[in-house]
Every structure is written in C-alpha cells, then in structure tokens.
C-alpha positions in Angstrom: 0.0 0.0 0.0 2.7 2.4 1.0 4.6 1.7 -2.2 1.6 2.2 -4.4 0.7 5.5 -2.6 4.2 6.8 -3.2 4.0 5.9 -6.9 0.7 7.7 -7.2 2.0 10.8 -5.4 5.1 10.9 -7.7 2.9 10.6 -10.8 0.7 13.4 -9.7 3.8 15.6 -8.9 5.3 15.1 -12.4 2.0 15.7 -14.1 1.6 18.9 -12.2 5.1 20.0 -13.1 4.5 19.2 -16.7 1.2 21.1 -16.8 2.9 24.1 -15.1 5.6 24.2 -17.8 3.1 24.0 -20.6 1.0 26.7 -19.1 4.0 28.9 -18.6 5.0 28.6 -22.2 1.4 29.4 -23.3 1.4 32.4 -21.0 4.7 33.7 -22.5 3.4 33.3 -26.0 0.3 35.2 -25.2 1.9 38.0 -23.1 4.9 38.6 -25.3 4.0 37.8 -28.9 6.3 40.6 -30.2 9.4 38.8 -29.0 8.5 35.7 -30.9 7.6 37.7 -34.0 10.9 39.6 -33.9 12.9 36.3 -33.5 11.0 34.8 -36.5 11.6 37.9 -38.6 15.3 37.9 -37.8 15.6 34.2 -38.8 13.6 34.8 -42.1 15.8 37.9 -42.8 19.0 35.9 -42.3 17.6 33.1 -44.5 16.8 35.6 -47.2 20.3 37.1 -47.1 21.8 33.6 -47.4 19.4 32.8 -50.3 20.2 36.0 -52.2 23.9 35.2 -51.8 23.3 31.7 -53.2 21.0 32.6 -56.1 21.6 35.4 -58.6 18.9 38.0 -59.1 18.4 37.2 -62.8 19.4 34.4 -65.2 21.9 36.8 -66.7 23.9 36.7 -63.5 24.3 33.0 -63.5 27.9 32.0 -63.6 28.9 28.7 -65.3 32.2 26.9 -65.1 34.3 27.3 -68.3 33.5 24.6 -70.9 36.2 22.0 -71.3 35.5 19.0 -73.5 37.7 16.6 -75.4 35.9 14.4 -77.9 36.8 10.7 -77.8 39.6 9.9 -80.2 38.6 7.1 -82.7 42.0 5.5 -82.7 41.7 4.7 -79.0 38.8 2.3 -79.6 39.7 1.1 -83.1 40.8 -2.5 -83.9 42.0 -3.9 -87.3 41.6 -7.5 -88.3 42.6 -7.1 -91.9 42.7 -4.6 -94.7 39.0 -5.1 -95.2 37.8 -5.6 -91.6 38.1 -2.9 -89.0 35.9 -1.8 -86.1 35.4 0.1 -82.8 35.1 -1.6 -79.4 34.2 0.1 -76.2 33.7 -1.7 -72.9 30.7 -0.4 -70.9 29.7 -2.4 -67.7 26.9 -0.1 -66.6 24.2 -2.5 -67.8 24.2 -6.2 -68.9 23.6 -5.2 -72.5 25.5 -5.3 -75.8 25.0 -3.1 -78.9 26.5 -4.5 -82.1 26.4 -2.9 -85.5 28.1 -4.1 -88.8 28.4 -1.8 -91.8 29.2 -3.2 -95.3 30.7 -0.9 -97.9 28.7 -2.3 -100.8 27.2 0.3 -103.2 24.1 -0.5 -105.2 22.0 1.4 -107.7 18.9 0.1 -109.5 18.7 -0.2 -113.3 14.9 -0.5 -113.5 11.8 0.6 -111.8 10.9 -3.1 -111.1 14.3 -3.6 -109.4 13.7 -0.4 -107.4 10.4 -1.9 -106.1 12.2 -5.1 -105.1 15.1 -3.2 -103.6 12.7 -1.1 -101.5 11.3 -4.3 -99.9 14.6 -6.0 -99.4 15.6 -4.4 -96.1 12.4 -5.5 -94.3 12.4 -9.0 -96.0 15.9 -10.0 -94.7 14.5 -9.6 -91.2 10.8 -10.4 -91.7 11.2 -13.2 -94.2 12.8 -15.8 -92.0 15.9 -17.9 -92.7 16.5 -21.3 -94.3 16.3 -22.8 -90.8 13.8 -20.5 -89.0 10.3 -19.5 -90.2 9.4 -15.9 -89.8 7.2 -16.8 -86.8 9.9 -18.9 -85.2 12.4 -16.0 -85.7 10.0 -13.5 -84.1 9.4 -15.9 -81.1 13.1 -16.5 -80.6 13.9 -12.8 -80.5 10.9 -12.0 -78.3 11.8 -14.7 -75.8 15.2 -13.2 -75.1 14.0 -9.5 -75.5 16.5 -9.0 -78.3 16.3 -6.9 -81.5 17.7 -7.7 -84.9 17.5 -5.4 -87.9 19.1 -4.9 -91.3 19.0 -2.5 -94.2 20.4 -2.3 -97.7 21.2 1.2 -99.0 22.8 3.0 -101.8 26.3 3.1 -100.4 26.2 0.7 -97.4 24.3 -2.2 -95.9 23.9 -2.5 -92.2 23.0 -5.0 -89.4 22.0 -4.0 -85.9 21.9 -6.2 -82.8 20.8 -5.3 -79.3 20.6 -8.0 -76.6 21.4 -9.1 -73.0 25.0 -10.0 -72.5 24.2 -13.6 -71.8 22.4 -13.9 -75.1 25.1 -12.4 -77.3 26.7 -15.7 -78.5 23.3 -16.9 -79.6 22.6 -13.6 -81.4 25.9 -13.7 -83.3 25.0 -17.1 -84.8 21.4 -15.9 -85.5 22.7 -12.8 -87.3 24.7 -14.9 -89.7 21.8 -17.2 -90.3 19.3 -14.5 -91.0 21.4 -12.3 -93.3 23.5 -14.8 -95.1 20.8 -17.5 -95.7 17.5 -15.6 -96.0 14.4 -17.4 -97.0 12.2 -14.5 -98.1 9.0 -16.3 -97.0 6.2 -15.7 -99.6 3.5 -15.0 -97.0 5.8 -12.4 -95.3 6.5 -10.9 -98.7 2.8 -10.4 -99.4 2.5 -8.4 -96.1 5.4 -6.2 -97.0 4.1 -5.6 -100.5 0.7 -4.6 -99.1 2.4 -2.2 -96.6 4.5 -0.6 -99.4 1.5 -0.3 -101.7 -0.5 1.3 -99.0 2.3 3.7 -98.1 2.6 4.7 -101.8 -1.1 5.5 -102.1 -0.9 7.7 -99.0 2.4 9.3 -99.6 0.9 12.7 -100.2 -1.6 12.8 -97.4 0.1 15.6 -95.6 1.2 19.1 -96.8 4.7 18.4 -95.4 5.1 15.3 -97.5 4.0 17.1 -100.6 6.4 19.9 -99.9 9.3 17.5 -99.5 8.5 15.9 -102.8 8.0 19.3 -104.5 11.3 20.6 -103.1 13.2 17.5 -104.4 11.4 17.6 -107.8 12.4 21.2 -108.6 15.9 21.0 -107.2 17.3 17.7 -108.4 17.9 16.2 -111.9 16.3 12.8 -112.5 18.5 10.0 -111.1 18.0 6.3 -110.5 18.7 6.9 -106.8 15.5 9.0 -106.7 13.2 6.7 -108.6 10.1 5.6 -106.8 7.9 2.5 -107.6 4.1 2.6 -107.8 1.7 0.5 -105.8 1.2 -1.8 -108.8 4.9 -2.3 -109.2 5.3 -3.2 -105.5 2.5 -5.8 -105.9 4.3 -7.4 -108.9 7.5 -8.1 -106.9 8.2 -11.9 -106.6 10.3 -13.9 -104.3 12.7 -14.6 -107.3 13.1 -10.8 -107.7 14.3 -10.6 -104.1 16.7 -13.5 -104.5 18.2 -12.0 -107.6 19.0 -8.6 -106.1 20.0 -10.0 -102.8 23.0 -11.8 -104.2 26.2 -10.7 -102.5 24.5 -8.4 -100.0 26.1 -8.4 -96.6 29.3 -9.9 -97.9 30.7 -7.5 -100.4 33.6 -5.1 -99.9 35.0 -3.9 -96.6 33.4 -4.3 -93.2 33.4 -1.7 -90.4 31.8 -2.8 -87.1 30.8 -1.1 -83.9 30.3 -2.8 -80.6 29.8 -1.4 -77.1 28.5 -3.0 -73.9 29.1 -5.4 -71.0 32.1 -7.4 -71.9 35.9 -7.5 -71.4 37.3 -5.6 -74.3 40.3 -7.9 -75.0 38.3 -11.1 -75.0 35.5 -9.6 -77.1 38.1 -8.5 -79.7 39.4 -12.1 -79.9 35.9 -13.5 -80.4 35.0 -10.9 -83.1 38.2 -11.7 -85.0 37.2 -15.4 -85.1 33.6 -14.4 -86.0 34.5 -12.3 -89.0 37.2 -14.7 -90.1 34.4 -17.2 -91.0 32.2 -14.5 -92.6 31.9 -15.2 -96.3 33.3 -12.5 -98.6 32.5 -12.1 -102.3 34.6 -10.0 -104.6 33.5 -6.4 -104.1 31.4 -5.1 -106.9 32.5 -2.2 -109.1 29.2 -0.4 -109.3 29.6 3.4 -109.9 27.0 5.4 -108.0 25.8 8.3 -110.1 25.9 11.6 -108.0 22.7 13.4 -107.5 22.9 16.6 -109.6 21.2 19.8 -108.6 18.9 21.3 -111.3 20.0 24.9 -110.4 16.5 26.1 -111.1 15.4 29.4 -109.6 12.0 30.9 -109.1 8.8 30.0 -107.2 7.1 26.6 -107.6 3.8 25.6 -106.2 1.5 22.6 -105.7 -2.1 23.8 -105.5 -3.8 22.6 -102.4 -6.7 24.1 -100.5 -5.2 24.5 -97.0 -5.0 27.5 -94.6 -1.3 27.2 -93.9 1.2 27.8 -96.6 4.1 25.3 -96.3 7.3 26.9 -97.7 10.8 25.8 -98.3 13.5 28.0 -99.8 16.8 26.5 -101.0 20.0 27.2 -102.9 23.0 25.1 -103.9 25.8 24.6 -101.3 28.9 22.3 -101.2 29.9 18.7 -101.0 32.1 18.0 -97.9 34.9 18.3 -97.1 34.9 21.9 -98.1 36.4 25.0 -96.4 33.1 26.9 -96.7 31.2 24.4 -94.6 32.1 25.6 -91.1 31.7 29.4 -91.6 28.4 28.7 -93.4 27.2 26.5 -90.5 27.9 29.4 -88.1 26.2 31.9 -90.5 23.2 29.7 -90.8 22.9 29.3 -87.0 22.8 33.1 -86.7 20.3 33.5 -89.5 17.8 30.8 -88.6 19.4 27.7 -87.0 19.7 29.0 -83.5 16.0 28.7 -82.6 14.9 31.7 -80.5 18.4 33.2 -80.7 18.2 33.4 -84.5 17.4 36.4 -86.6 14.6 34.8 -88.6 12.9 33.5 -85.5 13.0 37.0 -83.9 11.9 38.8 -87.1 9.2 36.4 -88.5 7.8 34.9 -85.2 8.6 37.2 -82.3 8.2 40.6 -84.0 5.6 39.8 -86.6 3.8 36.7 -85.4 3.8 35.1 -88.8 5.1 31.6 -88.0 5.3 29.3 -85.1 8.7 28.0 -86.2 11.2 29.0 -88.9 14.5 27.3 -89.4 17.6 27.5 -91.6 20.3 24.9 -92.1 23.3 24.0 -94.2 23.3 20.4 -95.4 26.2 18.3 -94.2 26.7 16.0 -97.2 29.8 13.9 -98.0 28.2 11.9 -100.8 26.6 14.7 -103.0 26.4 18.4 -103.3 24.3 19.8 -100.4 22.0 22.8 -100.2 21.2 25.5 -97.8 17.5 25.6 -96.8 14.9 27.8 -94.9 11.6 26.2 -94.0 8.4 27.5 -92.3 4.7 27.4 -92.2 2.6 30.5 -92.2 -1.0 31.6 -92.9 -1.7 31.7 -96.6 -2.5 35.4 -96.3 0.9 36.2 -94.7 3.1 34.1 -97.0 4.3 37.0 -99.2 5.1 39.1 -96.2 7.0 36.3 -94.5 9.1 35.6 -97.7 9.8 39.3 -98.0 10.9 39.6 -94.3 13.2 36.5 -94.8 14.9 38.0 -97.9 15.4 41.4 -96.2 16.9 39.7 -93.1 19.3 37.8 -95.4 20.4 41.0 -97.1 20.9 42.8 -93.8 23.1 40.0 -92.4 25.1 39.9 -95.6 25.7 43.6 -95.5 26.2 44.3 -91.8 27.4 41.0 -90.5 26.7 39.5 -87.1 27.1 41.3 -83.8 29.8 40.1 -81.4 27.2 38.5 -79.2 25.6 36.7 -82.1 28.9 35.3 -83.3 30.0 34.2 -79.8 26.6 32.6 -79.1 26.7 30.7 -82.4 30.2 29.4 -81.8 29.5 28.5 -78.1 26.3 26.6 -79.0 27.8 24.6 -81.9 30.9 23.7 -79.9 29.1 22.9 -76.7 26.6 20.6 -78.6 29.5 18.3 -79.5 29.2 16.1 -76.4 25.7 15.1 -77.5 27.2 13.1 -80.3 28.9 10.9 -77.8 26.1 10.5 -75.3 26.6 6.7 -74.9 29.4 4.2 -75.8 27.0 2.6 -78.3 26.4 5.9 -80.2 30.1 6.7 -80.1 31.1 3.4 -81.8 28.4 3.8 -84.4 29.5 7.4 -85.2 33.1 6.3 -85.5 32.2 3.5 -87.8 30.1 5.7 -90.1 32.8 8.4 -90.1 35.4 5.8 -91.2 33.2 4.8 -94.2 33.0 8.5 -95.1 36.7 8.9 -94.9 36.8 11.3 -92.0 40.1 11.8 -90.2 40.7 10.7 -86.6 41.2 14.4 -85.7 37.9 15.4 -87.2 36.2 16.5 -84.0 39.3 18.3 -82.7 39.5 20.1 -86.1 35.8 20.9 -85.8 36.2 22.9 -82.7 39.2 24.8 -84.1 37.3 25.5 -87.4 34.2 26.9 -85.6 36.3 29.0 -83.3 38.2 30.5 -86.3 35.1 31.8 -88.0 35.1 35.6 -88.4 32.3 38.2 -88.8 33.6 38.8 -92.4 33.2 35.1 -93.3 29.7 35.1 -92.0 28.8 38.0 -94.3 30.5 36.3 -97.2 28.8 33.0 -96.7 25.3 34.5 -96.3 25.8 36.5 -99.5 27.3 33.6 -101.4 24.9 30.7 -100.4 21.7 32.4 -99.3 21.5 34.6 -102.3 17.8 35.0 -103.2 18.7 35.1 -106.9 20.0 31.5 -106.7 17.1 30.2 -104.7 14.1 28.1 -105.4 11.0 28.7 -103.3 8.7 25.7 -103.0 5.2 26.3 -101.7 2.2 24.0 -100.9 -1.0 26.0 -100.7 -4.0 27.4 -102.6 -2.8 29.0 -105.9 -5.7 31.4 -106.0 -4.8 33.0 -102.6 -1.0 33.1 -103.2 -0.8 35.4 -106.2 0.9 38.1 -104.1 4.0 36.0 -103.6 5.0 36.7 -107.2 5.0 34.7 -110.4 5.0 31.0 -109.8 5.0 27.8 -111.7 2.3 25.3 -110.7 3.5 21.7 -110.5 0.8 19.0 -110.7 0.7 16.7 -107.7 0.8 13.6 -109.9 4.1 14.7 -111.5 6.2 14.8 -108.4 7.5 11.2 -108.5 10.8 10.5 -110.1 10.5 7.9 -112.8 12.8 6.3 -115.4 
C-alpha cells in the first residue's frame, strides 16, 4: 500500500510540473508575442540574405564553369583484323547489354523501276522473311523470348546490321545474325504483307502538306537520277520472291566491313571473339558499281503545288557544297545566326517574335559527304501572310550579308555549336556507331578536334561572305504548298501538278 501510494504521489507531482511548464509557455506566447515575431523575422531575414547570396537575381547573373570537353579519339577504340575488316570496341559495364552494328561498304543502284520496287522491300524482308532454318514466326518468337532486337538495311552506299541484346544472349545472337542475313528465306507470306504495306504507303504518300512539300522541293531542285526513282503501288504488288533472291545476291558480304560494338564485356576477349567471328564471314569479290551523283537542277523561281489549305508550307533552298569543303564551317555558323539557333536566330526574332507570322522557322546547311548539299529555310505561315514572310526573310538575309553579325551573335553561335558536340557521344554505343560511319565516309581521326578549331576560327567577315554567297535570293528556289488562287501576291510561280512529283525512269 505504501509503495503504491508513493507511486501515485510521484505521478501526480510530475503531471503537475508538466502542466505548469506548458501553461508557462502558453502564457509567455500570449503575453509577449512581439518577442517571438521579432525572432522569426530575424531568422527569415537571415535566410533571405543567405538565399540571395546563393541565387543570382536574374538568369543573366548565373555563372557557369568554363566549358572544357575533349571528344573521344577514334584510334583509342579502333581495332583492325585485316585490310578489309576494322571496327570500334568500347567496354561499358553499366548495364548487362550489348549493342553490335556491322556496316558493309557495298554500293548498289537500281537499273529499272521493277528492281527499285524489289530493292525497297529487301531491307524488311531480310529480317521479316525468316531464314532457311527458321520460319518468320519462329524467328520472331526467338527474339521476343530473349527480348533482343535484330534489324538490317540495304542502302545506296552501305548495308547495315544492328543487334541489341542481353550480354548472356550475345553468342546466340551472333549465330542468329549470320543465319538470317546470309541465308535468307524470303518467305512468300511475309512478302505479301510487306508488298501490301509498301503499296498502302505509296497510295498515302501525299496525305500531308509536309510530305507534298518534301516531294516538290526534291522535284524542282534535283535532276532525274536512279537513286531518286520511286515505284508505284502496282509495281510493288508485282514483286516476286525470285526478284528478291536475284538482287539479294552478294548483300552483306561485299567489300569492306566496319563494325561497332559497345557493352558489357571484357574488351580484349571480345576483340578475340570478333576476330574469329569475321574470319568465318563469307566474302565475295567487291562489286565495281559506280554510283551516279545526284545533280542539282540549279533552277530558280517559285514553284507551287495547288492545295486548298489554310497554312502555306514553304521551303527556300539554294546550292551549297559537298564536304569536305572550307566553306562548310563558316556557313554552319552563319546559318545558325540566320535561322538555325531557334529563338536566338534572326529569322525567329523577325518572323515569329516581332511579326507573329510563324510558329517555327529554321535554316540549315546540309552536311553531305556523298553529294552536293544545299542551304535551306523552312516555315509554315498563314496563306495570307506568305508573301510578307518571304519578304521579311529575304530582307533579313540581305541585312546580315551587308552588316554581318554582332559580337554577341557570333559568340553565341560558336558557343552553342561547340558545346553541342558532347551530345554526339552520349553513350558508348552511339560513339562506336558514329566512328564506324565516319570511317566509311573517310573522316580523319582528328575530325572532332578540327571541328572545334574551325568553328572558333570563323570571323564576322566570313559570316557576311557565306550569307551573301549561299543564301543569295537570286540563286534560290521557293517551293510552296497552298492554294494558288490565294497566293498570287508571292510573285510569279509555276504550278507543279501533284501527280508529276514522283521521279521515274
């Protein structure tokens, strides 16, 4: 009893003390609120001072560390198995994945429209048509089961194979790649599906104004060339399995090979395995096909496809250069200032921001190592404002050619172009593929080091010269898709019928 009584008394005492402290605190807060308010204000003021010291008042005051970037050097990842087989190997253990690409330097050009139809179907049929051992369904199931992708393409200058898979499945995929692309079956049922897809795509090729503009721009700027021929729906439907077998002869086995591989593997052991792999890859004698260059027509003037729409789709273009060429880099900088720099460009400021005539307007200089490129300006604007938009563009070109860029414009262009360089090497896989493609184009190992130096060396006078030389309105074609009746104020134009846009033999 005595013990219990003492415990009760102790509990009552502590409860009373606790209550007294709480009541005292409440009393202080009621009787002296100014003190608490002053303390809070002082803390907030101090936090504000610290925050203002940490964060600049405007974005213009933000200080960034100086940009330092050294692009990967191709020779560091390059391996050579023979005079005809080279590649790029980068070890990347971040994920249990492997990216494997093989490029074959085997040019091809069609000699007939029917062969063009078959050739257009060939890329898909290598993958979708199965192999001599696997039906199309079995091949699909095999790839789906291991969550792997396998693709191939045959082009004008190169053929390519692409593999992506888990590390553990790579040996299986290496064998499957040879089977699919060296012993294709071109299954007849799969061919009918691809023919139907191609015929449907042809019949809907001009469903959008953008597609029409692209075809019109090509039609008025290029001379007829087998590389530009397009088959009709009926010609696709006539393609037979024998047609595919005929033009598939020698594909993925002609000429030199440049491969690219990145992923989860020891680099040395993977190099040894790949050397064995390509040693058993069959190689035919390289063909001696000469690829006809695509020639510019050098037309000038305004060309229009009559279509009843509310937005005029416009493309302005003029002849440029085939790389490598000393004018490329200064023109790239000039184009960035003119219209390639998004909201920092002159055309965006003049046509969109100041006059509200277009949501987007863009200029660019084509980067072409195979054929002569062009400089282009593209935009969409209301039909009623097309003439004004074209006039504003031409005046802005003349102004830049006469006055040149400001110091800020030139610095911003150089800074952006140079600091965008790391995006080319955003992963080991993209780096190896880039190096492989560059080698096929004949680029030097120092290409990306030279790129920075060339951009930094561009002067205001060069910008003026390149704008005047390549964006000259007297050398331009203007292609427009829109209603002819409502576009008479753009000037004299030649109407091109929609059904005459295809290139044919």
